[in-house]
PATI-905959 format. One record per residue: x, y, z of N, C-alpha, C in turn. Coordinates in pm, 1 decimal. Atoms other than C-alpha are relative to their C-alpha. Layout:
N
X, Y, Z, X, Y, Z, X, Y, Z
...
***
This chain:
148
140.0, -18.1, 31.2, -1693.6, 1770.5, 2353.4, -60.2, -123.5, -66.0
54.0, 111.1, 76.8, -1732.8, 1478.2, 2115.3, 115.3, -84.4, -52.5
-99.5, 91.6, 55.5, -1531.5, 1170.9, 2007.3, -69.9, -100.1, -89.9
55.4, 97.2, 95.3, -1596.5, 951.4, 1705.7, 111.9, -74.0, -69.7
-91.7, 78.1, 80.0, -1422.0, 677.2, 1522.1, -18.0, 40.9, -145.4
9.3, -35.2, 141.3, -1338.6, 763.2, 1162.6, 100.1, -82.1, -79.6
-88.4, 73.1, 91.1, -1158.7, 617.4, 860.4, 5.9, -147.6, 34.9
13.0, 143.4, -26.9, -1282.5, 264.7, 924.7, 60.4, -40.2, 133.5
-45.7, 32.8, -133.3, -1185.2, 279.0, 1290.4, 148.5, 16.6, 23.2
-144.2, -13.6, -16.8, -817.9, 360.4, 1232.5, 38.4, 129.7, 69.9
-27.2, -125.5, -68.2, -841.9, 711.6, 1377.9, -118.1, 37.5, 89.2
106.3, -53.2, -85.2, -1039.2, 890.6, 1646.1, -6.5, 150.1, -24.1
23.2, -142.4, 22.0, -1186.7, 1229.8, 1565.9, -59.4, 56.9, 127.5
48.9, -62.1, -123.3, -1232.1, 1456.6, 1868.1, -27.6, 148.4, -24.3
33.0, -143.3, -0.3, -1410.9, 1791.7, 1885.0, 35.5, 50.9, 138.1
-46.5, -54.2, -127.6, -1252.1, 2002.6, 2154.9, -34.5, 146.9, 10.5
24.7, -142.5, -24.0, -1302.0, 2342.3, 2311.3, 104.7, 49.6, 99.0
-99.6, -60.3, -86.2, -1032.3, 2561.8, 2462.1, -70.6, 55.9, 124.5
63.7, -45.8, -123.9, -1112.6, 2630.6, 2826.9, 21.5, 149.2, 24.1
-26.5, -143.1, -18.3, -962.1, 2983.3, 2806.8, -81.4, 86.3, -96.0
62.8, -88.7, 99.1, -1093.0, 3131.8, 2480.8, -130.8, -54.8, -56.6
123.6, 65.6, 44.8, -1380.7, 2887.6, 2412.9, 0.3, -32.1, -150.9
-11.6, 33.8, 142.5, -1252.1, 2832.8, 2055.2, -12.0, -151.4, -16.0
18.2, 143.1, 26.3, -1354.8, 2494.1, 1909.9, 91.3, -44.5, -113.7
-88.4, 54.7, 102.5, -1125.1, 2273.7, 1706.4, -11.0, -152.2, -0.9
6.1, 144.4, 17.8, -1090.0, 1916.4, 1581.8, 140.8, -57.3, 0.3
-126.4, 72.9, 5.6, -805.5, 1672.4, 1641.9, -27.5, -141.0, -49.5
7.6, 138.6, 45.5, -740.4, 1333.7, 1485.2, 113.0, -77.2, 65.6
-99.1, 82.2, -67.9, -561.0, 1062.1, 1678.8, 14.0, -132.1, -74.6
-27.5, 126.3, 66.3, -395.2, 764.7, 1513.0, 89.9, -84.7, 88.5
-85.9, 90.8, -74.6, -225.5, 460.2, 1656.6, 142.3, 16.9, -50.6
-140.4, -11.3, 37.5, 149.2, 508.7, 1660.1, 62.2, -137.9, 9.7
-58.3, 133.4, 5.4, 322.5, 192.6, 1554.4, 151.5, 8.4, 14.8
-145.2, 6.8, -11.1, 679.5, 83.7, 1619.3, 61.6, 15.4, -138.9
-70.6, -17.3, 127.4, 936.6, 162.8, 1351.0, 11.5, -133.3, -71.9
-6.6, 120.8, 81.7, 918.0, -90.8, 1071.1, 110.1, 19.7, -103.0
-110.7, -7.6, 94.1, 1231.2, -157.5, 867.6, -27.5, -90.8, -119.6
15.3, 75.2, 123.9, 1223.0, -273.8, 505.1, 134.7, -62.7, -33.2
-121.1, 71.1, 39.8, 1477.2, -539.7, 408.5, 0.6, -7.0, -152.3
-10.5, -6.8, 145.8, 1583.7, -468.4, 50.1, 55.3, -130.7, -55.7
-48.3, 122.3, 64.5, 1676.7, -737.4, -201.5, 149.4, -20.4, 19.2
-145.2, 11.2, -17.0, 2047.5, -658.3, -156.0, 41.6, -8.4, 146.9
-29.7, 13.7, -141.4, 2019.6, -689.7, 224.0, 0.5, 130.6, 78.1
4.8, -128.1, -70.4, 2015.9, -317.2, 302.3, -133.3, 13.8, 72.6
122.6, -26.6, -75.5, 1758.5, -191.9, 552.1, -25.2, 150.1, 0.5
39.7, -140.3, -11.2, 1567.5, 134.8, 549.5, -138.2, 6.2, 62.3
127.9, -14.8, -67.7, 1270.7, 268.7, 737.9, -114.5, -3.0, -100.4
117.5, 8.7, 84.8, 930.0, 188.0, 589.3, -59.2, 138.9, -18.9
56.1, -131.2, 30.6, 779.7, 489.7, 415.8, -126.7, -16.7, -83.6
127.3, 5.1, 72.9, 414.1, 505.2, 317.6, 4.8, 93.9, -120.4
-9.8, -98.9, 107.0, 495.1, 811.9, 107.4, 76.2, -56.4, -120.3
-78.2, 59.5, 107.5, 758.5, 625.2, -93.3, -81.6, -106.5, -73.3
86.0, 102.0, 58.5, 516.6, 340.2, -149.2, -108.6, 65.8, -86.6
104.6, -71.6, 73.6, 248.3, 587.1, -259.5, 53.2, 54.6, -132.8
-58.3, -50.6, 124.7, 483.8, 737.4, -520.0, 2.1, -108.1, -107.7
-5.3, 109.8, 95.5, 535.6, 400.4, -685.6, -137.7, -44.4, -46.4
136.1, 40.3, 32.8, 168.7, 310.8, -672.4, -66.9, 105.8, -87.6
60.0, -109.5, 78.0, 63.9, 652.1, -807.6, 45.7, -4.4, -144.8
-51.6, 9.8, 136.5, 286.8, 604.2, -1111.2, -75.2, -107.7, -79.1
72.4, 108.3, 67.0, 106.8, 278.5, -1192.4, -141.0, 43.6, -38.3
137.1, -45.0, 25.5, -233.4, 453.8, -1176.9, -7.8, 127.9, -82.9
-2.4, -122.2, 78.9, -123.9, 752.5, -1384.8, -90.9, -12.0, -122.9
94.4, -8.0, 112.9, -400.3, 844.5, -1634.0, -94.4, -119.7, -8.6
95.1, 110.5, -6.1, -618.9, 554.4, -1522.9, -127.8, 48.4, 67.1
128.7, -46.1, -55.3, -990.6, 589.7, -1434.9, -29.7, -55.4, 139.6
16.0, 46.6, -137.6, -941.6, 508.1, -1066.2, 18.0, 121.8, 89.9
-5.4, -118.4, -86.1, -1010.2, 766.1, -797.5, 119.2, -6.3, 94.9
-108.8, -10.1, -95.7, -732.9, 887.3, -572.6, -41.8, -58.6, 134.0
51.3, 53.2, -126.5, -952.2, 792.5, -277.2, 6.2, -153.0, 0.7
-4.3, 146.5, 7.2, -977.5, 429.6, -395.1, 143.7, -50.1, 13.8
-141.4, 38.2, -9.4, -598.5, 410.2, -437.1, 49.3, 17.8, 143.0
-42.7, -26.9, -136.7, -543.7, 566.9, -94.3, -56.9, -103.1, 97.8
61.0, 101.6, -85.9, -787.2, 323.7, 70.5, 68.8, -135.2, -16.5
-70.8, 125.0, 25.8, -615.7, 28.9, -96.1, 136.0, 2.1, 67.8
-132.7, -11.2, -59.5, -276.7, 153.3, 17.4, -7.2, -3.0, 152.7
17.9, 3.0, -145.7, -402.5, 210.1, 373.6, -21.1, -143.1, 48.3
23.0, 140.0, -37.2, -524.2, -150.4, 384.3, 130.2, -79.2, -7.3
-127.8, 69.5, 15.5, -188.9, -275.5, 255.7, 93.5, 34.8, 115.7
-88.1, -43.8, -108.4, 2.6, -68.3, 512.2, -45.0, -59.6, 133.1
51.7, 60.6, -123.2, -223.6, -190.3, 793.4, 30.7, -149.3, 5.3
-30.4, 143.9, 4.9, -182.0, -552.6, 681.1, 147.2, -25.9, 31.1
-143.8, 16.2, -22.8, 196.4, -513.0, 676.8, 33.8, 25.4, 146.8
-28.3, -35.3, -139.8, 204.8, -343.8, 1017.6, -52.8, -105.7, 96.8
57.2, 103.5, -86.8, -16.9, -614.5, 1167.6, 73.9, -132.9, -11.8
-64.7, 128.5, 23.8, 178.6, -902.1, 1015.8, 147.5, -2.3, 41.0
-143.9, -6.1, -27.7, 537.2, -784.1, 1074.2, 27.8, 94.9, 116.3
-29.8, -79.8, -118.9, 681.6, -652.6, 1399.8, 107.8, 104.8, -23.9
-110.6, -94.6, 11.8, 1014.0, -495.0, 1311.8, 59.1, 8.0, -140.0
-57.2, 1.5, 134.5, 1127.1, -599.3, 962.1, -94.9, -67.8, -97.7
82.5, 58.1, 105.4, 946.9, -671.7, 637.2, 82.6, -4.6, -128.7
-72.4, 9.3, 127.8, 1105.0, -799.8, 312.6, -75.1, 76.7, -109.7
63.0, -73.9, 109.3, 1040.9, -592.1, 0.3, -93.6, -89.5, -80.8
85.1, 92.5, 75.8, 895.9, -902.1, -166.4, -140.7, -6.7, 58.8
131.2, 5.2, -65.6, 614.5, -914.7, 90.6, -79.9, 126.5, -27.4
67.7, -127.0, 29.6, 533.9, -547.9, 38.7, -50.2, -1.8, -143.1
37.2, 2.5, 141.5, 533.2, -591.9, -337.9, -118.1, -90.5, -28.7
110.4, 93.4, 22.9, 302.6, -893.6, -328.8, -132.2, 56.5, 51.4
122.8, -57.7, -56.2, 50.7, -717.8, -104.3, -48.9, 117.1, -85.1
37.1, -114.0, 85.0, 57.5, -404.8, -320.6, -56.3, -50.0, -132.3
47.3, 52.2, 128.4, 19.5, -605.8, -641.0, -140.0, -59.1, 11.8
133.2, 55.8, -20.6, -281.9, -789.1, -500.4, -103.4, 111.0, 9.3
91.5, -113.1, -12.5, -444.0, -458.9, -404.4, -21.8, 72.6, -131.4
10.6, -68.3, 129.0, -369.0, -297.5, -739.6, -82.0, -83.7, -97.3
71.6, 89.7, 91.9, -498.1, -600.3, -928.0, -151.3, 9.7, 18.4
142.6, -11.1, -27.9, -835.5, -563.9, -757.6, -59.3, 131.6, -50.5
49.5, -131.1, 43.8, -860.7, -198.7, -867.3, 6.5, 21.2, -151.3
-17.7, -30.6, 142.1, -723.3, -184.3, -1221.6, 106.8, -90.7, -59.5
-92.1, 97.3, 57.8, -560.6, -445.1, -1441.7, 115.5, 64.3, -75.9
-107.9, -68.5, 70.9, -361.6, -198.3, -1651.5, 103.2, 51.7, 101.2
-91.2, -46.6, -105.2, -214.6, -43.1, -1336.0, 77.5, -117.3, 57.5
-65.7, 120.9, -49.5, -137.6, -395.5, -1217.3, 116.9, -38.8, -90.5
-105.5, 37.1, 94.2, 62.8, -471.6, -1531.5, 113.8, 102.1, 4.7
-103.6, -104.0, -11.3, 245.6, -137.9, -1504.6, 86.9, -22.9, 123.3
-74.1, 19.6, -124.6, 342.1, -201.3, -1142.8, 81.1, -129.2, -6.5
-67.8, 129.5, 8.8, 429.8, -565.0, -1209.7, 123.6, 7.7, -89.2
-113.6, -8.2, 91.5, 660.2, -471.6, -1497.4, 122.3, 60.6, 68.6
-111.6, -59.4, -73.2, 872.8, -263.5, -1260.5, 38.6, -90.0, 117.2
-25.6, 80.6, -118.4, 837.8, -476.6, -948.9, 64.0, -134.7, -35.0
-50.1, 132.6, 39.0, 901.1, -807.9, -1125.1, 124.9, 7.4, -85.4
-120.2, -20.8, 82.5, 1182.4, -660.6, -1337.9, 0.2, -88.2, -123.5
8.7, 80.3, 120.8, 1067.4, -819.5, -1659.2, 117.0, 32.3, -93.2
-110.3, -18.4, 92.9, 1358.6, -874.6, -1893.5, -33.3, -54.8, -137.6
40.2, 60.3, 126.2, 1184.9, -1073.5, -2166.1, -148.2, 26.5, -23.2
139.2, -22.5, 36.7, 859.2, -1015.3, -2351.8, -87.6, -114.2, 50.9
76.1, 115.6, -44.4, 749.5, -1366.4, -2256.8, -42.4, 13.3, 146.6
34.0, -20.7, -141.4, 759.6, -1277.8, -1885.5, -115.2, 99.2, 13.5
105.0, -101.8, -0.4, 543.4, -974.5, -1953.2, -133.2, -61.0, -45.6
121.0, 65.2, 50.8, 293.0, -1178.9, -2155.6, -56.5, -99.0, 101.3
44.3, 94.9, -103.1, 280.5, -1441.7, -1879.6, -75.5, 73.1, 110.7
68.9, -79.3, -103.4, 184.3, -1172.4, -1627.6, -138.5, 42.1, -47.0
130.2, -38.8, 55.5, -96.1, -1056.5, -1855.4, -93.9, -119.9, -4.3
82.5, 120.8, 3.2, -221.0, -1413.9, -1903.0, -51.3, -36.0, 138.8
39.5, 31.9, -137.7, -229.7, -1459.4, -1525.1, -116.0, 86.6, 48.5
112.7, -86.8, -36.7, -477.0, -1171.6, -1501.1, -132.9, -67.8, -30.2
122.6, 68.4, 39.3, -734.5, -1394.2, -1668.9, -35.4, -114.4, 93.9
23.4, 109.9, -93.6, -696.2, -1666.1, -1403.4, -56.5, 57.6, 128.8
70.4, -55.8, -115.8, -946.9, -1588.6, -1126.0, 66.2, -34.2, 132.8
-53.8, 43.5, -128.8, -776.1, -1787.4, -848.7, 146.0, 36.4, 19.8
-141.0, -35.1, -12.0, -424.5, -1654.0, -915.7, 19.3, 103.9, 109.4
-28.2, -95.5, -107.5, -277.6, -1476.3, -614.8, 123.5, 82.0, -30.3
-114.3, -79.3, 44.3, 1.7, -1314.3, -815.5, 127.2, -36.8, 75.7
-118.6, 43.4, -74.3, 270.9, -1523.9, -650.7, 97.0, -76.6, -89.1
-94.1, 67.3, 86.6, 466.7, -1633.4, -955.7, 141.5, 47.7, 34.7
-135.7, -28.8, -47.6, 847.0, -1639.9, -898.6, 61.9, 122.1, -65.6
-72.8, -114.9, 52.2, 1069.6, -1338.3, -942.1, 106.0, -47.2, -97.3
-108.2, 36.7, 90.8, 1314.3, -1342.8, -1233.7, 132.1, -9.4, 77.6
-129.5, 15.9, -64.1, 1651.9, -1470.0, -1119.2, -4.9, -73.2, 132.8
10.0, 71.5, -128.2, 1517.4, -1652.4, -810.7, -37.1, -143.7, -23.0
***
């Protein structure tokens, strides 16, 4: 009956009608991408999971004044960027950097929370350095990981 693009063009919404009973219903179609594997720091590989990524991001935004919709939109952009940039495998470092950039644009406290886990801060000085970098406008959050 009707087809429209929705969610910034990432899905197609279709209104349909059953030819037998005439009941109307809506379907949403999304692009199915090839399986993307995440290469962990220790070399292990596991299938990319948006849900797992959302759990970690949600923890960073816990009790922060940022809407769930804004977080979900940021995460959707990150996932799309990753899927467009990598064909079959993506290193965890790349995922972390993209997520940190997205979080930084939404909430600086959430950024520091996520960075403290992702960057594995072991010293107070490393934590303070991350906070100082928030004040630098041109910083792309690409400072080196501890131990690398």
